[in-house]
N, C-alpha and C positions, 0 to 999 in steps of 0.2 A: 684374797682377802676382800677385794673390792666386790666380788660376786657374792660372798657370804654376807656382806653388809646389806646389799640390795635385797637379798632373800629375807634377811632378818627384819629389815624395815617393812617389807610387804607383810611379813608374818605379824609384826606388831600392829600394823595398821589394820589388818584383818581382825585381830583380837579386839582392838578398840572399837571397831565398827560393830562387832558382835555384841560387845558389852553394852553398847548404846541401844541395841535393838530390843524393845520390850518383849517381842515374841520369843527371844532366846532365854527369857527368865520365866519359868512356869509359875513361880510364886509372886510375880509382879502383878499389881492390881491392873485392871483394865483401864485404859485411858481413852474411853470414848467421850467425845464432846457433844453436848447437846447444842442445838442452834440457839443463838442469842438474837432476840429481836432488837433492832436498832431503830430508835425513833428518829424521824427526819427533823432537821433543825427547824425552829419556829420561823414562820414567814416574817420577813421584815415589815415594819410599819410602812404604810403607803406614804409616798412623798407628796408634799403639797403640790397642787396643780400649778404648773408653769408651762409657758409656751416657749418654743424655740424662737419664735418671732412674735413681738407684741402685735396686738390687733387694735385698730382704731375703732372705738366704740362711740358712735355719734349720739346715742341715746343718753349719754352721761354728761353731766354738767357740774362744774365746781364754782361755787360763789360764796360770798360771805361779807362780813364787815370787820374792819380792823379798828380797834378803839383803845383807849387807855382809861384806867380807873382814876378818877379825881375825887376831891371832896364833894363835888356836885354830882357824882355818879359817872357812868360811862360816857365818854366824849369821843366821837369818831375822829380818826386821824386821816387827813388827806395827804396824798403824795407818797404813800408807802409803796415801795417797789416790791413786786412779787414775781418771781421767776418760777415757771413750771416746765420742767424738762419733758413731761409726758402730756402736755396740753396742746391742743390745736392740731390742725391738719398735718403739720410737719414737725410738731414738737417744738421745744425751745421757745416757748411763749413768755414774754415779759410784759407786764402792765403795771399801772399805778392806780392806787385807790382814788376815787373821786372825792368831791367835797364832803360827801356823807360817809366817807370811809369804806365805801362799798367797792367790791371787785367782782368780776364775773368773767370766767373763761369761756362763756357762751356755749353755743352748740357746734363748735368746730370739732368736738370730740376729745376723748382722752385715750391715750395709748395704754392698753391693758396687757400686762405680761402674764396674767392669770392669778396674781396675788391680790390685786385690788389696791395695793399700796403704792403711792407716788410721793415724791419729795418736792417740797416747796422751799425756795430760798426767799426769805423776807428781810428787807432792810429799809431803814429810815435813819438818817443822821440824827443823833441825839436820843435814840431809843434802843432798848435791848429787847430781844425776843426770848422770853422765858420758856423753859421746857423743851428746848431744842439744842442741837449742836451749834456752837458759835464758831463762825469762820474767822479768818485773820482780819477781815475788814469789818468785823463786829456784826455782820449779818448773821441770821440764824436759819438753820435748816429745820424743817418740821415735816414729819411723816403724816400723810392723810390717807385714810382708807376710803376709796371711792366705791359707792354702792348706788348706782343710778344717779339721780340728781342729788348732789351732796352739798350741804351748807357747812362751811368751816369758818367760824368766827375766831378771831385772834385778839388777844389783849397784849399790847406792848407796854413796856415800863420805861418811863422817862429816866434818862441818866442824870445824875446830879453833877 
């Protein structure tokens, strides 16, 4: 009986295989497939230029004037602290505005990572820095895009 079962299983398997073969059915339609053209995926958009390591650009300079708007017009603010992480020969440069509210990071260069954008941290007790991210010490971060010699003037707002 065991032997009969094996033969029967093989016979059934053979019939099933023959039933699935299109060539064993003379009335079955032909199943030829035509080649399908596959389009390649679209190319990704180019990434913005960045460098793996920033480059010191000595032909760039960042300067400007910090002031406040009063009823008499713009008045310069002396003693505003400005920190620039990407300015100077070694970066991490901090300075204060002079009596005319002017600041100048000079010709010591600016570290460029290929984007042209750098961050400034501006603070002066009794003033707010509008338009930027405010830190816990009430200082404000502002983004500046450097393009050669760049003048970046700021207006602070006196706190009440």
